[in-house]
C-alpha positions in Angstrom: -99.3 239.5 274.3 -100.7 241.6 271.5 -98.5 244.5 272.6 -95.3 242.3 272.3 -96.3 241.0 268.8 -97.1 244.6 267.6 -93.8 245.8 268.9 -92.0 242.9 267.3 -93.7 243.5 264.0 -92.9 247.2 264.2 -89.3 246.6 265.0 -89.0 244.0 262.2 -90.5 246.5 259.7 -88.0 249.2 260.7 -85.1 246.8 260.5 -86.3 245.6 257.1 -86.8 249.1 255.7 -83.4 250.2 257.0 -81.7 247.2 255.6 -83.3 247.6 252.2 -82.2 251.3 252.2 -78.7 250.7 253.3 -77.9 247.5 251.3 -77.9 248.1 247.5 -80.1 246.0 245.3 -77.6 245.9 242.4 -74.5 244.3 244.0 -72.4 244.4 240.8 -72.8 248.2 240.8 -71.3 248.3 244.3 -68.4 246.2 243.2 -67.7 248.6 240.3 -67.9 251.7 242.6 -65.8 250.2 245.3 -63.3 249.3 242.5 -63.0 253.0 241.7 -63.9 252.1 238.2 -67.6 253.1 238.2 -67.3 254.9 234.9 -66.0 252.0 233.0 -67.9 251.0 229.8 -66.4 247.5 229.7 -65.8 245.2 232.6 -62.2 245.3 233.8 -60.5 241.9 234.0 -59.6 240.7 237.5 -56.2 239.4 236.2 -54.1 240.0 233.1 -50.8 238.1 232.9 -47.7 240.4 233.3 -46.5 239.3 229.9 -49.8 240.4 228.2 -50.0 243.6 230.1 -46.4 244.4 229.2 -47.1 243.7 225.5 -50.3 245.8 225.6 -48.3 248.7 227.0 -45.6 248.4 224.4 -48.1 248.3 221.6 -49.7 251.6 222.8 -52.9 250.3 224.5 -52.5 252.9 227.3 -51.8 255.9 225.1 -54.9 257.6 226.4 -53.5 257.2 229.9 -50.2 258.8 228.9 -48.2 255.7 228.2 -46.8 256.0 224.6 -46.1 252.9 222.5 -43.3 251.2 220.5 -40.0 253.1 220.2 -41.0 256.0 222.5 -42.2 253.4 225.1 -38.8 251.6 224.9 -36.9 254.8 225.3 -39.0 256.2 228.1 -39.0 252.8 230.0 -35.2 252.6 229.8 -34.9 256.2 231.1 -37.3 255.6 233.9 -40.0 258.0 232.7 -42.4 255.0 232.4 -42.5 252.5 235.2 -44.2 249.2 235.6 -46.2 250.8 238.4 -47.4 253.5 236.0 -48.4 250.8 233.5 -50.5 248.9 236.0 -52.2 252.0 237.2 -52.8 253.0 233.5 -54.4 249.6 233.0 -56.7 250.1 236.0 -57.5 253.7 235.0 -58.2 252.6 231.4 -60.7 250.0 232.7 -58.6 247.0 231.4 -57.4 245.6 234.7 -59.7 245.5 237.8 -58.3 246.8 241.1 -60.9 244.7 243.0 -58.1 242.4 244.3 -55.6 245.1 244.8 -53.5 244.6 241.7 -52.4 248.2 241.7 -50.7 247.7 245.1 -49.4 244.2 244.5 -45.6 244.8 244.3 -44.9 241.3 243.1 -47.3 241.8 240.2 -45.8 245.2 239.3 -42.3 243.6 239.5 -43.3 240.8 237.2 -44.6 243.4 234.7 -41.3 245.2 234.9 -39.3 242.0 234.3 -41.5 241.1 231.3 -40.9 244.5 229.7 -37.1 244.4 230.4 -37.0 240.9 228.9 -38.6 241.8 225.6 -36.7 245.1 225.3 -33.5 243.1 225.7 -34.6 240.5 223.2 -35.2 243.3 220.6 -31.7 244.7 221.0 
């Protein structure tokens, strides 16, 4: 009986040690790393409305990611040099929008951003 107990304790200690090694202690760090945004200083938002994201892009919030603002933005969006997909990806790269829920690949979300941009560009003309 002692042999069975010793083997059970030994196996349990191995399983525990392996689990503690393989499973991270800081789960929020794992979320950030799996989000491909491990270097973010601020916490990216899980959702930003398409209208807000479009306005942020227009106002130059993603200039560091290569999306110019204001008049240049309007011109390049109309010509196709800037796309809604590029804006969403810039927001993810710029640590504004989280990709935790796949916003970068959500075609409906990207299309909504495009429609918002088109709407306010038309309203300004």
